[in-house]
C-alpha positions in Angstrom: 23.9 11.6 49.1 24.6 11.1 52.5 25.6 7.4 52.7 25.6 4.9 54.9 29.3 6.2 56.4 29.3 6.6 60.2 30.9 9.5 61.5 33.7 7.6 63.6 37.2 7.0 62.5 37.8 4.2 65.3 39.2 1.1 63.6 39.9 -2.1 65.6 43.6 -2.3 63.8 44.4 1.8 64.2 46.4 2.6 67.6 50.0 2.5 66.6 50.3 -1.2 65.3 49.5 -2.7 68.5 51.7 -4.8 70.7 52.5 -7.2 67.7 54.3 -4.2 65.6 55.9 -3.6 69.5 57.3 -6.5 70.1 58.9 -7.0 66.0 60.3 -3.9 65.9 62.9 -4.8 69.0 63.5 -7.9 66.4 64.3 -6.0 63.5 60.8 -5.7 61.8 57.8 -7.4 60.8 56.8 -10.8 60.7 55.2 -12.4 57.7 51.6 -12.4 59.3 52.2 -9.0 60.8 53.1 -7.2 57.2 50.0 -8.9 55.6 47.9 -7.4 58.6 49.4 -4.0 58.2 49.0 -4.3 54.6 45.4 -5.8 54.7 44.9 -2.3 57.1 46.3 -0.2 54.6 43.4 -1.6 52.0 41.0 -1.0 54.1 42.0 2.6 55.0 42.1 3.5 50.8 39.1 1.3 50.3 37.2 4.1 53.0 38.8 7.2 51.1 37.8 6.0 47.8 34.5 5.5 49.0 34.5 8.8 51.1 35.9 10.5 47.9 32.8 9.1 45.6 30.4 10.4 48.1 32.5 13.8 48.4 32.1 13.7 45.0 28.6 13.4 44.1 27.8 15.8 47.4 29.4 18.6 44.7 27.7 17.9 42.0 24.5 18.4 44.2 25.5 21.0 45.4 25.9 22.1 41.7 22.7 21.0 41.1 21.2 23.3 43.4 22.9 26.3 42.2 22.0 25.9 38.9 18.9 25.8 40.4 18.7 28.6 42.1 20.1 30.4 39.7 17.0 29.2 36.9 14.3 30.2 39.9 16.2 33.8 41.1 16.2 34.7 37.3 12.5 33.3 36.6 11.5 35.7 40.0 13.4 38.6 38.8 11.2 38.3 35.2 7.9 37.9 36.6 8.6 41.1 39.6 9.5 42.7 36.2 6.4 42.4 34.4 4.2 42.5 38.0 5.8 46.1 38.3 5.4 47.0 34.6 1.5 45.3 35.0 1.1 47.3 38.0 2.6 50.5 37.6 5.7 53.1 39.0 3.2 55.2 40.8 1.3 53.0 42.6 4.2 50.3 43.9 5.3 54.2 45.1 2.5 54.7 46.9 2.5 51.1 48.5 6.5 51.3 49.3 6.2 53.1 52.1 3.8 50.0 53.9 6.1 47.0 53.3 9.2 49.0 53.8 11.6 47.1 56.6 12.3 48.2 59.7 
C-alpha cells in the first residue's frame, strides 16, 4: 500500500472557480470553454477519489490479513505455552513466578 500519492490537497484549478467563473457569473453563466474546463476539473477530482478509494481498500485488506496472522500467531503461542507449562510442571512454575512478576 502506501501508494505514490502526495498528502496535499492543492489543485491548480481549485479555489472557488477563479476569475473566469467570477466574470462569467456576472454574465449569467459559464462560457463553453469554462464549462469544459470545469468538467475536466471535476473529472480529475473523481479520478483522484477513485484512486484513493482503491488505496484505502488495499490498506483495509492488508489490515485484515495482518489481524488474521496475529490471531494465528497468538493461538500458536498459546498452544506452545500450554505445552511448556505441562512439561515444566505447575509446582516449578509456582516457585519461579515471584522472579518474573511485573512490578
